[in-house]
Backbone bond lengths (Angstrom), bond angles and torsions (degrees), N, CA, C in turn:
res aa  C-N    CA-C-N  psi(-1)  N-CA   C-N-CA  omega(-1)  CA-C   N-CA-C  phi
1 M - - - 1.454 - - 1.527 110.94 -
2 N 1.294 118.18 -36.82 1.451 122.38 179.63 1.526 111.11 -61.55
3 E 1.331 115.83 -40.64 1.464 120.37 179.32 1.525 110.80 -64.80
4 V 1.311 117.04 -44.08 1.463 121.38 178.28 1.522 109.80 -62.77
5 Q 1.313 116.20 -41.85 1.465 120.89 179.58 1.526 110.51 -60.53
6 S 1.325 117.36 -42.18 1.465 119.65 179.84 1.530 111.02 -68.41
7 Y 1.340 117.43 -36.29 1.471 120.23 175.13 1.527 110.53 -63.04
8 L 1.332 115.85 -41.68 1.467 119.28 179.12 1.523 110.76 -63.33
9 Q 1.323 117.37 -39.28 1.463 121.15 177.80 1.537 110.54 -64.37
10 M 1.335 116.41 -38.75 1.474 119.91 176.92 1.525 110.34 -65.39
11 M 1.337 116.63 -37.86 1.463 120.39 178.98 1.531 110.11 -65.30
12 I 1.328 116.47 -42.25 1.469 120.73 178.15 1.527 109.77 -62.89
13 E 1.319 116.23 -42.63 1.463 120.24 178.63 1.537 110.81 -63.31
14 S 1.320 116.16 -39.23 1.460 121.04 177.44 1.534 110.94 -61.38
15 L 1.323 115.97 -42.73 1.470 120.11 178.38 1.529 111.11 -65.15
16 R 1.307 117.17 -37.77 1.475 120.56 178.21 1.524 110.87 -66.92
17 K 1.318 116.34 -39.01 1.473 119.85 176.84 1.523 110.11 -64.58
18 K 1.316 115.53 -40.50 1.468 119.51 178.42 1.527 110.12 -63.03
19 E 1.318 116.62 -39.60 1.458 120.60 177.53 1.536 110.60 -60.10
20 A 1.325 116.78 -43.43 1.462 121.05 179.13 1.530 111.01 -63.24
21 V 1.319 116.84 -38.86 1.466 120.68 178.47 1.524 110.32 -67.25
22 L 1.329 116.94 -41.38 1.464 119.95 178.57 1.527 111.20 -63.89
23 V 1.315 117.54 -36.27 1.465 120.93 176.38 1.533 109.75 -62.57
24 K 1.328 116.69 -41.08 1.468 120.19 177.55 1.527 111.05 -63.93
25 I 1.322 117.12 -38.86 1.469 120.67 178.35 1.528 109.69 -64.63
26 I 1.316 116.90 -41.07 1.472 120.52 177.55 1.526 109.74 -60.73
27 E 1.325 117.44 -41.77 1.463 121.07 177.62 1.525 110.91 -62.32
28 K 1.323 117.47 -41.98 1.475 121.52 179.17 1.525 110.00 -65.16
29 N 1.341 116.92 -39.44 1.466 120.13 177.75 1.518 111.18 -62.99
30 K 1.337 116.35 -40.99 1.466 120.00 177.88 1.521 110.48 -64.01
31 A 1.326 116.71 -41.21 1.466 120.40 178.16 1.528 110.65 -63.76
32 Q 1.328 117.40 -40.10 1.464 120.66 176.26 1.524 110.38 -62.90
33 S 1.308 116.05 -43.55 1.458 120.53 179.58 1.525 110.31 -60.34
34 D 1.327 117.16 -44.77 1.463 120.88 178.00 1.528 111.14 -62.85
35 C 1.313 116.16 -34.26 1.461 121.87 -177.99 1.529 111.71 -67.02
36 I 1.340 117.33 -31.42 1.470 120.43 -174.63 1.519 114.19 -112.35
37 H 1.320 117.65 -8.42 1.460 121.02 -173.15 1.532 111.52 -65.45
38 D 1.321 116.01 126.61 1.468 123.86 177.10 1.521 113.00 52.45
39 K 1.312 116.82 40.92 1.456 120.37 179.21 1.523 109.73 -127.13
40 E 1.316 113.61 150.91 1.462 120.29 173.48 1.530 107.90 -86.29
41 Y 1.310 115.49 169.12 1.467 121.79 -176.26 1.532 111.85 -53.33
42 A 1.308 117.50 -47.67 1.462 121.81 -176.01 1.532 112.57 -69.89
43 E 1.312 117.52 -21.84 1.463 121.42 -177.98 1.529 113.18 -83.79
44 I 1.306 116.91 -16.04 1.465 121.43 -175.55 1.528 109.85 -79.08
45 D 1.319 115.60 135.42 1.458 121.75 174.76 1.534 107.24 -83.87
46 W 1.325 115.99 90.90 1.460 121.37 -173.82 1.522 112.12 -67.61
47 D 1.329 117.82 -28.75 1.460 119.97 177.97 1.533 110.13 -64.08
48 T 1.316 116.14 -46.42 1.462 120.65 177.74 1.523 110.45 -62.54
49 F 1.316 116.17 -43.81 1.459 121.18 179.77 1.531 110.92 -58.38
50 N 1.327 116.52 -45.33 1.467 120.69 -179.50 1.527 112.19 -68.62
51 V 1.329 117.23 -35.02 1.468 120.45 175.96 1.529 109.74 -63.18
52 L 1.327 116.37 -41.84 1.468 120.15 178.49 1.525 111.04 -61.82
53 I 1.322 116.87 -39.46 1.467 120.33 178.07 1.525 110.24 -63.19
54 A 1.328 116.67 -44.69 1.470 120.40 179.72 1.524 111.02 -62.88
55 E 1.319 116.80 -41.23 1.464 120.04 178.72 1.523 111.01 -64.22
56 K 1.331 116.28 -40.33 1.470 119.39 178.16 1.524 111.02 -65.22
57 E 1.326 117.13 -37.23 1.462 119.82 178.41 1.518 111.12 -60.51
58 S 1.335 117.31 -42.53 1.464 119.22 179.39 1.531 110.92 -67.50
59 L 1.331 117.26 -35.54 1.467 120.26 176.73 1.529 111.11 -66.43
60 I 1.316 116.56 -38.27 1.468 120.56 178.46 1.527 110.17 -65.67
61 E 1.332 116.50 -38.60 1.467 119.48 175.64 1.529 110.54 -61.98
62 R 1.313 116.03 -39.11 1.469 120.72 178.56 1.528 110.80 -62.68
63 I 1.314 116.28 -38.96 1.466 120.14 177.26 1.523 110.33 -62.71
64 G 1.312 116.39 -40.77 1.466 120.09 177.55 1.518 111.71 -60.40
65 E 1.325 116.19 -41.63 1.470 120.55 177.82 1.524 110.77 -63.58
66 L 1.326 116.05 -44.81 1.466 119.86 179.73 1.524 111.10 -63.69
67 D 1.331 116.84 -40.80 1.467 120.56 179.48 1.529 111.22 -63.48
68 S 1.329 116.62 -43.13 1.468 118.11 -178.93 1.529 110.62 -68.18
69 G 1.336 117.33 -36.06 1.464 120.03 175.69 1.517 111.71 -64.56
70 F 1.319 116.22 -42.18 1.461 121.00 177.97 1.523 110.37 -60.96
71 E 1.329 115.78 -44.57 1.471 120.51 -179.52 1.527 111.65 -61.82
72 S 1.328 116.36 -42.15 1.464 118.24 -178.79 1.532 110.80 -67.44
73 L 1.329 117.10 -36.81 1.466 119.74 175.66 1.526 110.97 -66.27
74 Y 1.313 115.98 -41.27 1.463 119.68 -179.48 1.530 111.06 -62.34
75 K 1.328 117.01 -39.02 1.466 120.20 179.02 1.529 111.02 -60.76
76 R 1.325 116.41 -32.34 1.467 120.34 -179.24 1.525 112.69 -73.31
77 V 1.332 117.01 -30.27 1.476 119.23 -175.25 1.524 113.57 -109.91
78 R 1.298 116.80 -2.44 1.463 120.50 -176.02 1.524 112.61 -53.88
79 N 1.307 117.67 -48.93 1.472 120.94 -177.47 1.522 111.45 -64.54
80 E 1.326 116.86 -43.17 1.464 121.33 179.77 1.528 110.78 -62.48
81 L 1.336 116.74 -40.86 1.468 120.89 178.45 1.523 111.34 -64.36
82 A 1.321 116.04 -38.35 1.466 120.33 -179.11 1.541 110.74 -69.84
83 E 1.325 116.47 -35.52 1.467 120.44 -178.15 1.528 112.80 -73.56
84 D 1.332 116.81 -38.47 1.463 119.95 -174.59 1.528 110.45 -139.44
85 P 1.327 117.44 69.60 1.465 119.95 -175.56 1.530 113.51 -66.94
86 S 1.319 118.15 -28.47 1.466 120.23 -177.17 1.535 112.30 -67.00
87 S 1.311 117.46 -27.61 1.464 120.91 -179.90 1.529 112.28 -69.78
88 Y 1.309 115.98 -23.25 1.471 120.64 -174.76 1.521 111.83 -118.33
89 K 1.331 114.39 19.14 1.460 120.57 -174.14 1.530 112.47 -56.22
90 E 1.311 117.56 -43.46 1.465 121.14 -177.40 1.536 111.53 -64.48
91 D 1.326 116.70 -46.77 1.465 120.51 179.48 1.531 111.55 -64.92
92 V 1.315 115.59 -41.04 1.469 119.73 178.78 1.531 110.02 -63.91
93 S 1.320 116.14 -38.92 1.467 120.36 178.38 1.528 110.73 -63.24
94 I 1.321 117.34 -42.58 1.471 121.45 177.54 1.534 109.78 -61.47
95 M 1.324 116.99 -44.19 1.470 120.47 179.19 1.522 111.28 -63.55
96 Q 1.322 117.13 -39.49 1.463 120.23 178.98 1.531 110.84 -62.39
97 E 1.326 116.63 -42.10 1.459 120.42 178.04 1.521 111.15 -63.13
98 L 1.328 115.32 -44.14 1.465 119.31 179.33 1.530 111.42 -64.11
99 I 1.315 116.11 -41.47 1.466 119.81 -179.92 1.528 110.52 -64.65
100 T 1.328 117.28 -38.98 1.466 120.66 176.05 1.527 110.28 -61.26
101 K 1.316 115.88 -44.38 1.470 120.77 178.99 1.535 110.88 -63.43
102 L 1.333 116.34 -41.90 1.462 121.03 179.04 1.525 111.18 -64.22
103 T 1.307 116.17 -38.21 1.459 120.52 178.64 1.530 110.06 -64.07
104 D 1.323 116.83 -43.55 1.467 120.76 177.85 1.525 110.94 -61.68
105 Q 1.326 116.57 -42.25 1.461 119.99 178.64 1.522 111.13 -64.92
106 S 1.319 116.67 -38.87 1.467 120.37 178.74 1.520 111.08 -63.19
107 V 1.322 116.44 -40.27 1.464 120.58 177.79 1.534 109.69 -64.62
108 E 1.321 116.41 -42.50 1.459 120.42 178.23 1.531 110.85 -61.09
109 I 1.326 116.85 -41.82 1.469 121.31 178.79 1.511 110.60 -63.31
110 R 1.319 117.55 -45.58 1.475 120.41 179.25 1.523 111.34 -60.24
111 T 1.320 116.17 -41.33 1.466 120.71 179.10 1.522 110.64 -63.71
112 M 1.325 116.50 -45.09 1.465 120.59 179.19 1.527 110.70 -63.89
113 E 1.318 116.53 -42.31 1.464 121.01 179.10 1.534 110.60 -60.63
114 E 1.309 116.28 -42.66 1.464 120.05 179.90 1.522 110.84 -64.52
115 R 1.343 117.16 -43.64 1.468 120.24 177.37 1.526 111.15 -60.10
116 N 1.320 115.81 -44.65 1.463 119.58 179.56 1.528 111.11 -64.19
117 R 1.322 116.90 -39.06 1.467 120.89 179.14 1.527 110.27 -62.29
118 V 1.331 116.38 -43.81 1.464 120.52 179.79 1.529 110.04 -63.65
119 R 1.329 116.94 -42.03 1.473 120.21 179.01 1.517 111.35 -62.92
120 I 1.314 116.48 -44.18 1.466 120.52 179.91 1.516 110.11 -63.08
121 E 1.326 117.42 -43.65 1.461 120.13 178.37 1.525 110.56 -60.22
122 K 1.320 116.93 -40.57 1.461 121.32 178.96 1.531 110.61 -62.96
123 V 1.326 116.02 -44.73 1.471 120.81 179.02 1.526 110.30 -63.03
124 L 1.324 116.57 -44.81 1.458 120.22 -178.60 1.522 111.79 -67.99
125 M 1.318 117.72 -35.65 1.471 120.18 176.51 1.522 110.28 -64.89
126 G 1.332 117.20 -40.37 1.458 120.72 177.20 1.512 111.24 -62.84
127 A 1.326 116.57 -41.83 1.461 120.89 178.31 1.518 110.56 -65.98
128 K 1.311 116.40 -38.50 1.458 121.02 179.40 1.527 110.49 -63.40
129 K 1.336 116.79 -41.55 1.460 120.99 177.86 1.518 111.03 -63.01
130 E 1.336 116.20 -42.05 1.469 120.74 179.10 1.527 110.74 -63.47
131 I 1.310 116.21 -41.76 1.472 120.24 178.91 1.524 110.01 -63.97
132 R 1.331 116.81 -44.53 1.455 121.20 179.40 1.533 110.47 -61.33
133 K 1.330 116.33 -43.64 1.457 121.81 179.22 1.531 110.12 -63.24
134 S 1.293 116.34 -42.90 1.462 121.66 179.18 1.522 110.93 -64.12
135 R 1.319 117.08 -41.80 1.471 120.69 178.31 1.522 110.89 -62.07
136 K 1.330 116.70 -42.70 1.465 119.78 179.36 1.520 111.00 -62.95
137 S 1.317 116.89 -40.99 1.464 120.89 178.18 1.517 110.56 -64.02
138 M 1.332 116.08 -44.88 1.468 120.66 179.27 1.528 110.62 -62.98
139 Q 1.307 116.42 -38.53 1.461 120.62 179.96 1.522 110.27 -67.27
140 A 1.317 117.30 -40.76 1.467 120.64 178.15 1.523 110.79 -63.38
141 V 1.323 116.85 -43.85 1.474 120.73 178.36 1.512 109.56 -63.48
142 S 1.321 117.26 -43.99 1.462 121.48 179.83 1.522 111.05 -61.58
143 N 1.319 116.76 -44.86 1.469 120.57 178.37 1.527 111.13 -62.44
144 Y 1.315 117.12 -39.07 1.466 121.27 178.87 1.530 109.86 -62.35
145 Y 1.345 117.05 -48.74 1.462 120.32 -178.92 1.525 111.49 -65.38
146 K 1.320 117.22 -36.12 1.470 120.29 177.08 1.521 110.36 -64.25
147 S 1.316 116.20 -43.60 1.463 118.92 -178.24 1.530 111.08 -69.70
148 M 1.328 117.27 -32.10 1.457 120.41 -179.99 1.526 111.87 -78.09
149 S 1.320 118.33 -24.57 1.451 120.50 -179.30 1.522 112.50 -93.37
150 A 1.297 118.09 1.23 1.468 121.68 177.19 1.530 108.72 -67.10
151 P 1.355 118.05 153.86 1.472 121.28 -175.16 1.534 115.04 -53.75
152 D 1.279 118.09 -39.49 1.460 119.37 -178.65 1.535 110.80 -111.58
153 A 1.320 115.84 35.95 1.459 120.52 -177.34 1.515 111.75 -69.13
154 G 1.313 118.30 -36.81 1.449 121.58 -178.13 1.521 112.96 -80.91
155 N 1.293 117.71 -12.55 1.474 121.29 -178.17 1.514 110.31 -85.84
156 S 1.261 115.21 131.79 1.442 118.50 173.96 1.517 108.11 -99.19
157 G 1.248 117.16 165.45 1.450 121.25 179.57 1.516 112.74 -72.17
158 L 1.312 119.38 -3.19 1.446 123.36 -176.53 1.520 112.81 -91.56
159 V 1.300 117.87 -9.44 1.466 119.72 -178.16 1.523 108.02 -76.15
160 D 1.325 115.50 133.59 1.451 120.84 179.48 1.516 109.07 -83.24
161 K 1.309 117.74 114.03 1.450 122.83 -177.17 1.524 113.04 -93.67
162 K 1.307 120.86 5.08 1.452 123.50 -176.36 1.522 111.54 -79.18
163 K 1.236 123.39 -17.03 1.439 125.15 -174.50 1.461 113.29 -68.08
């Protein structure tokens, strides 16, 4: 029983660490949101934005490590928990509360990620329109200069060439 109890304590600690990592991800999402909120493409600090993405990636990897550790611990105590659940009721209750909290945080992260994705798409679409508009203007100017530099560009059809 002592061994199972220590595994359960490690599982609880793993869930608490995961909670701390999720809080950091929420902070990074807020920083990303602040970085892109109500800004045009040129106004966004893309270096900061990309650093935040890299930091979130490392935090997500950490969550994967914590999840796999939790799973391996659970496999060790699963049978004991099933045989005598009343002996571990308090620890299981703590884990259930933590898991509920983690689920809520995960939903919050997904919502924030979706909002940020929509904002980025909006910014990029605006930039794309500006680029397209700029290309059309450049093409019109280029066509004008090409037509004016042609050999008979200055000649109109009204000049009498019979003389």
